Each structure stands twice: as C-alpha cells, then as structure tokens.
C-alpha positions in Angstrom: -52.9 -5.6 36.6 -54.9 -5.5 33.3 -55.0 -2.1 31.6 -58.5 -0.7 31.1 -59.6 -1.0 27.4 -61.6 1.8 25.8 -64.3 -0.7 25.0 -64.7 -1.5 28.7 -65.7 2.1 29.4 -68.3 2.4 26.6 -71.8 1.6 27.7 -74.8 0.6 25.5 -77.1 3.4 24.6 -79.9 3.6 27.3 -82.8 5.8 26.5 -86.0 6.5 28.5 -89.4 6.7 26.7 -91.2 9.9 27.6 -94.9 9.6 26.7 -96.8 12.4 25.0 -98.6 14.9 27.2 -98.9 18.5 28.1 -97.6 20.8 30.8 -97.3 24.4 31.9 -93.9 25.6 30.6 -92.2 28.4 32.6 -92.7 29.8 36.0 -94.3 32.9 37.6 -91.7 32.7 40.4 -88.7 32.6 38.1 -86.9 35.2 36.1 -88.5 37.3 33.3 -87.3 34.9 30.6 -89.5 32.1 32.2 -92.7 34.1 31.5 -95.4 34.0 30.4 -96.3 30.5 31.7 -97.9 28.7 28.7 -99.4 25.3 28.0 -97.3 23.1 25.7 -98.2 19.8 24.1 -95.3 17.4 23.5 -95.2 14.3 21.3 -93.6 11.1 22.6 -89.8 11.0 22.4 -86.9 9.2 24.0 -84.2 10.8 26.1 -80.8 9.4 27.2 -80.9 8.1 30.7 -77.4 9.5 31.3 -75.4 12.4 30.1 -72.9 11.6 27.3 -69.6 10.6 28.8 -66.2 11.7 28.0 -65.2 8.3 26.6 -68.3 8.3 24.3 -67.5 11.7 22.9 -63.8 10.7 22.6 -64.8 7.5 20.7 -66.9 9.6 18.3 -64.0 12.1 17.8 -61.7 9.3 16.9 -64.2 7.9 14.4 -64.3 11.4 12.9 -60.6 11.3 12.4 -59.9 13.9 15.1 -57.1 14.0 17.6 -57.7 12.2 20.8 -58.3 14.5 23.7 -59.8 12.8 26.8 -57.9 11.8 29.9 -58.8 8.1 30.4 -58.9 8.7 34.2 -61.9 10.9 33.7 -63.5 8.8 30.9 -66.8 8.1 32.7 -67.4 11.7 33.7 -69.8 13.8 31.6 -68.4 15.1 28.4 -67.6 18.8 28.7 -65.8 21.5 26.7 -67.9 20.4 23.7 -69.5 23.0 21.3 -73.2 22.9 20.5 -72.3 21.8 16.9 -70.2 18.9 18.1 -73.0 17.8 20.5 -75.6 18.1 17.7 -73.3 16.1 15.3 -72.6 13.4 17.9 -76.4 12.8 18.4 -77.0 12.8 14.6 -74.4 10.1 14.2 -76.5 8.0 16.6 -79.6 8.7 14.6 -80.8 11.0 17.3 -80.7 14.8 18.0 -80.5 17.2 20.9 -83.8 17.6 22.8 -85.8 20.8 22.3 -86.0 23.2 25.2 -89.6 22.2 25.6 -88.9 18.5 25.6 -86.1 19.0 28.2 -88.4 20.9 30.5 -91.3 18.4 30.0 -88.9 15.5 31.0 -87.8 17.5 34.1 -91.3 18.6 35.2 -93.6 15.8 34.0 -97.3 16.4 33.9 -97.2 17.0 37.7 -95.2 20.2 37.3 -92.2 19.1 39.4 -90.2 22.1 40.6 -87.1 20.0 40.2 -86.6 16.8 38.2 -87.0 14.7 41.3 -89.9 16.5 42.8 -90.5 19.6 44.9 -87.9 19.2 47.5 -85.0 21.6 47.4 -81.6 20.4 46.0 -79.3 18.6 48.4 -75.9 16.8 48.0 -77.7 13.5 47.9 -79.9 14.6 45.0 -77.6 16.5 42.7 -74.1 17.9 42.2 -74.2 21.7 42.5 -72.6 24.7 44.4 -69.0 23.8 43.7 -69.4 20.0 44.2 -67.2 18.1 41.8 -69.1 16.3 39.0 -69.5 12.5 39.2 -69.5 9.7 36.6 -72.6 9.7 34.4 -73.9 6.4 35.8 -73.5 7.4 39.5 -76.9 6.9 41.2 -78.1 9.9 43.2 -81.5 10.5 44.8 -82.3 13.1 42.1 -83.4 10.6 39.5 -86.7 11.6 37.8 -89.7 9.3 38.4 -89.2 8.1 34.8 -85.6 7.1 35.5 -83.5 9.9 34.0 -80.3 10.6 35.9 -78.7 14.0 36.6 -81.1 16.0 34.6 -80.3 18.9 36.9 -76.9 19.3 38.4 -73.6 17.6 37.5 -73.4 19.3 34.2 -75.7 21.7 32.4 -77.0 20.5 29.0 -77.1 21.9 25.5 -80.6 21.8 23.9 -81.6 22.3 20.4 -83.1 25.8 20.5 -81.7 29.2 19.8 -81.9 31.6 22.8 -84.5 34.4 22.9 -85.5 35.7 26.3 -88.9 36.7 24.9 -89.7 33.5 23.0 -92.4 32.3 25.4 -94.6 35.1 24.3 -94.7 33.7 20.8 -94.2 30.0 21.4 -96.4 27.6 19.5 -98.6 25.3 21.7 -97.5 22.1 20.1 -93.8 20.9 20.1 -92.1 24.3 20.0 -88.7 24.3 18.3 -87.5 27.7 19.4 -86.5 30.7 17.3 -85.3 30.3 13.7 -82.0 32.1 14.4 -80.0 33.7 17.2 -76.6 34.3 18.6 -76.7 31.8 21.5 -78.1 28.4 22.2 -80.1 27.4 25.2 -78.5 25.5 28.1 -80.6 23.8 30.7 -80.3 22.0 34.0 -77.7 23.8 36.1 -74.3 22.2 36.9 -71.8 21.3 39.6 -70.6 25.0 39.8 -74.0 26.7 39.8 -76.5 27.6 42.5 -79.5 25.6 43.6 -81.7 28.1 41.9 -80.2 27.2 38.5 -81.3 23.6 39.0 -85.0 24.4 38.8 -86.9 22.6 36.1 -88.0 25.9 34.5 -84.6 27.8 34.8 -83.1 28.9 31.5 -79.6 29.8 30.5 -77.6 30.2 27.3 -74.1 30.0 25.9 -72.0 30.7 22.7 -72.7 27.6 20.5 -69.2 27.8 19.0 -67.5 27.2 22.4 -67.8 24.5 25.0 -67.4 25.1 28.7 -66.3 23.0 31.7 -69.8 23.0 33.2 -71.8 22.2 30.0 -72.5 18.7 28.6 -75.4 17.1 26.8 -77.6 14.1 26.2 -79.5 13.0 23.1 -83.2 12.6 22.2 -84.9 10.6 19.6 -88.3 10.7 17.9 -90.7 7.8 18.4 -94.1 6.9 16.9 -96.7 8.8 19.0 -99.1 5.9 19.8 -99.8 6.7 23.5 
C-alpha cells in the first residue's frame, strides 16, 4: 500500500468572488455587542471556499523553517491551535489577508440578510458541525453551504478575522468597508464551532480570543482584494 505523500493532501487554492454590495450588520435580537444595527457597504473581495487545513498550515510552517507539528492522520481537518498572527502571516504569504469582520458577516448574510450562512433555517447536523459534534475535513460537503458556494462558514471551526475586538465598535463604525478599532487586547472570532451552541452559529454572532494563543475550536480562512468593477 502506497504511503500518502504530503503533496497529495495539498489542494489548489479555491476562492469565491463576493460582489460588492451593502447589508445591515448586527442584530436587534442578538447580544448587546451586535447593536446598533447599521448599514455597511462592502467592496468586492474573494474569500476561501474552505477553511485552511492542517496540512496547508503545516506546509507553511515547514517553509518557514519551523518544527513539523501536524498529525498526518488529521491532515485534512481544519487547522486549529493557530495564533492570530500566524493565521495573518499565512494569508500574507499567499498574497492574501484575513477577512475583516464586516466582510465575514457580509459573506455569511448576503444582501438577503440570512440569519445563518445557508439561510434562515436553524442549524442541524446536516448543515453544520456544532454542539460537541467532531469537526470534519475542510472539503466535506454539508447542506450549510452559502448560496455563493462557501463551505463551513458557520460551525466546524470558528474563524479569526482581521479586526481588534471592541463590544461598542458598532456605534462608531464607518459605513464603508470598516476595518475595526485601531488597537485592542483581543481579536474578533466569527462563525461558531464544533463545540459551541447553535446560537453561536448565527451570521451576526460575535466572539473574541487572545491573538497570541490558538485554540482547538478556532481556525481561519483567507480573503483577497479584487478590482471593484461590479
């Protein structure tokens, strides 16, 4: 039986184009940090179809001259235990970046204001991994795909985004392509994960984490600027 080569587990980068538009960011039904609801205009961008996998992060670590860490048996699961800085640096190596919090929510909600990335139906095991379900490989197809074709945007693993965390930021947020506060102690995490409740999977739900530390439920995906011609 042939041993699996690292190269066999690495997939070509697959990004989804998100056209420019506007949406109402936040929720009157959510927690206090989701208010006030405010209109945000977003320029076109691209977002990874899948979360970054363990083998992709491992390959990057090796290229950086770091010690190999990943268990090859879990190579296609989402990368976790990765700090915000490493996630940011990984995306930069690809000529990309972490999505902003506003871009992430726009990708999840769309112009139709979806309550969850797949629509308004509540989370279920066929749509997303949550409530102590184990995570699945990044290219596993579930029914929770966004209409634009993005997989596991909620559930499986929560995701680092670019912004510093400030629970009151929505009161001062610019209307066009907000980038978050200029400083802070924590970075925003979006999407909910395999070990969180259905409520955390809402498109508007916000969370945060120490940027210096990774966690077993936090991963990431990359975004990229595009010419705004649409």
